[in-house]
C-alpha positions in Angstrom: -69.6 -46.1 -33.4 -72.2 -48.2 -35.4 -69.3 -49.5 -37.6 -67.4 -50.7 -34.5 -70.5 -52.3 -32.9 -71.2 -54.1 -36.2 -67.6 -55.3 -36.4 -67.7 -56.6 -32.8 -71.0 -58.4 -33.4 -69.6 -59.9 -36.6 -66.6 -61.3 -34.9 -68.7 -63.0 -32.2 -70.9 -64.5 -35.0 -68.0 -65.6 -37.1 -66.8 -67.8 -34.3 -70.4 -69.0 -33.5 -70.5 -67.1 -30.1 -74.0 -65.9 -30.5 -74.9 -66.8 -26.9 -71.9 -64.8 -25.7 -73.0 -61.8 -27.8 -76.5 -62.0 -26.2 -74.8 -61.9 -22.8 -72.6 -58.9 -23.6 -75.5 -57.1 -25.0 -77.5 -57.7 -21.8 -74.5 -56.5 -19.8 -74.7 -53.2 -21.8 -78.4 -52.9 -21.0 -77.6 -53.2 -17.2 -74.6 -50.9 -17.5 -76.6 -48.2 -19.3 -78.9 -48.0 -16.2 -76.1 -47.8 -13.7 -74.2 -45.5 -16.0 -77.0 -43.0 -16.1 -77.3 -43.2 -12.2 -73.6 -42.4 -11.9 -73.3 -39.9 -14.8 -70.9 -42.0 -16.8 -70.3 -41.9 -20.6 -72.8 -44.4 -21.9 -71.0 -44.8 -25.2 -67.9 -45.9 -23.4 -69.8 -48.4 -21.3 -71.4 -49.9 -24.5 -67.9 -50.5 -26.0 -66.7 -52.1 -22.7 -69.8 -54.2 -22.4 -69.6 -55.5 -26.0 -65.9 -56.3 -25.8 -65.5 -57.6 -22.2 -65.9 -61.2 -23.3 -64.6 -61.0 -26.9 -61.9 -63.5 -25.9 -64.6 -66.2 -26.1 -63.4 -66.6 -29.7 -60.3 -68.5 -28.4 -60.1 -71.5 -26.2 -58.8 -71.3 -22.6 -55.6 -73.1 -23.5 -55.1 -70.5 -26.3 -55.6 -67.7 -23.8 -52.8 -69.3 -21.7 -50.5 -69.6 -24.6 -51.1 -66.0 -25.7 -50.5 -64.8 -22.2 -47.1 -66.5 -22.2 -46.3 -65.0 -25.6 -47.2 -61.6 -24.3 -45.1 -62.1 -21.2 -48.0 -61.3 -18.9 -47.5 -61.7 -15.2 -49.8 -64.7 -14.7 -51.6 -64.9 -11.4 -51.5 -68.2 -9.6 -55.3 -68.5 -10.0 -54.9 -67.9 -13.7 -52.1 -70.5 -13.9 -54.5 -73.0 -12.4 -57.7 -71.8 -14.1 -56.9 -70.5 -17.5 -60.4 -69.2 -18.1 -59.7 -66.4 -15.6 -57.2 -64.9 -18.3 -60.2 -64.1 -20.6 -60.6 -60.6 -19.1 -57.0 -59.8 -19.9 -57.0 -61.4 -23.3 -60.2 -59.4 -24.1 -58.4 -56.2 -23.3 -55.6 -57.3 -25.7 -58.0 -57.9 -28.5 -59.8 -54.7 -27.9 -56.5 -52.8 -28.1 -54.9 -54.7 -31.0 -57.8 -55.9 -33.2 -60.3 -53.0 -32.6 -57.8 -50.2 -32.0 -59.3 -49.2 -28.7 -56.9 -46.8 -26.7 -59.3 -45.2 -24.2 -57.8 -46.3 -20.8 -61.2 -46.3 -19.0 -62.4 -48.9 -21.6 -59.4 -51.0 -21.5 -59.1 -51.1 -17.7 -62.8 -52.0 -17.3 -62.5 -54.9 -19.7 -59.4 -56.1 -18.0 -60.9 -56.4 -14.5 -64.5 -57.2 -15.2 -64.3 -60.5 -13.6 -62.1 -59.8 -10.6 -62.2 -56.1 -10.2 -59.0 -54.6 -8.9 -57.7 -52.1 -6.2 -58.1 -48.4 -7.0 -61.0 -49.3 -9.5 -62.8 -46.4 -11.0 -66.5 -46.1 -11.6 -66.3 -47.6 -15.1 -64.6 -50.7 -13.7 -67.2 -51.1 -10.9 -70.2 -50.6 -13.2 -69.0 -53.2 -15.6 -68.0 -55.6 -12.8 -71.5 -55.4 -11.4 -73.3 -55.4 -14.6 -71.6 -58.6 -15.6 -72.9 -60.2 -12.4 -76.4 -58.8 -12.7 -76.7 -59.9 -16.4 -75.3 -63.4 -15.7 -75.4 -66.0 -18.5 -77.4 -68.6 -16.8 -81.2 -69.2 -16.6 -83.3 -67.5 -13.9 -82.4 -64.7 -11.5 -78.9 -64.8 -9.7 -79.3 -65.8 -6.1 -77.5 -62.6 -5.0 -79.7 -60.3 -7.1 -81.9 -58.8 -4.4 -78.9 -58.1 -2.1 -77.1 -56.4 -4.9 -80.1 -54.3 -5.7 -80.2 -53.1 -2.1 -76.6 -52.4 -1.9 -76.6 -50.3 -5.1 -79.0 -47.8 -3.3 -76.0 -47.1 -1.0 -73.0 -46.9 -3.4 -71.0 -48.7 -6.0 -68.4 -49.7 -3.4 -71.1 -51.2 -1.1 -72.5 -53.2 -4.1 -69.0 -54.5 -5.2 -68.2 -55.4 -1.6 -71.5 -57.2 -1.1 -71.0 -59.3 -4.2 -67.4 -60.3 -3.2 -68.6 -61.1 0.3 -71.4 -63.2 -1.1 -68.9 -65.2 -3.2 -66.7 -65.8 -0.2 -69.6 -66.7 2.1 -71.0 -69.2 -0.4 -67.7 -70.7 -1.4 -68.1 -69.6 -5.0 -64.5 -68.8 -5.7 -62.3 -71.7 -6.9 -59.1 -69.8 -6.1 -59.0 -66.0 -5.3 -57.3 -63.9 -7.9 -54.8 -61.5 -6.3 -56.7 -58.5 -7.9 -59.9 -59.6 -6.3 -58.3 -60.0 -2.9 -56.7 -56.6 -3.1 -59.9 -55.0 -4.2 -62.0 -56.8 -1.6 -59.7 -55.6 1.3 -59.5 -52.0 -0.1 -63.3 -51.8 -0.2 -63.6 -53.4 3.2 -61.4 -50.7 4.7 -63.0 -47.9 2.9 -66.5 -48.9 3.9 -65.5 -49.5 7.5 -63.8 -46.0 7.5 -67.0 -44.4 6.2 -69.1 -46.2 8.9 -66.6 -45.0 11.6 -67.0 -41.4 10.4 -70.8 -41.5 10.5 
């Protein structure tokens, strides 16, 4: 594990992505707290966190080029905003460069920006940790709301963040995965309220 962590760090630093490395390490620190709360494998979360933005070593145009070469089904939002491909290219690098084959790890890397329908707890924890450990100065404006929602459930927290994005017009163009996850969570939460 230490060898893998050092190799990941070295790759970020080789491409002068020290600030990205600081962000991914911060994501792990947040994910570790959530992972303990939800009894997840902390080592898995660490690998996901460290690799989720590894595609920062290539440009957005290169991401698009590689996606075409890999015959990925490119979402209309990814077609317009190539940076959205970074989650999928990070998964590709994790699998092919770092020889990661654990499906929980690969899936969580692949949907850390958008989430996806039928997401598991690893997907949700990394999705949320990435938002709580944002890479800008100060505290995220949605931070307090997220902290309240987490006391209820991961579903509530994911849904709260997505709703916040829609309410504050923070989504340039919704990714299909995000819309599917949002509507699934919306139905699930409503069903739970109806059964209370």
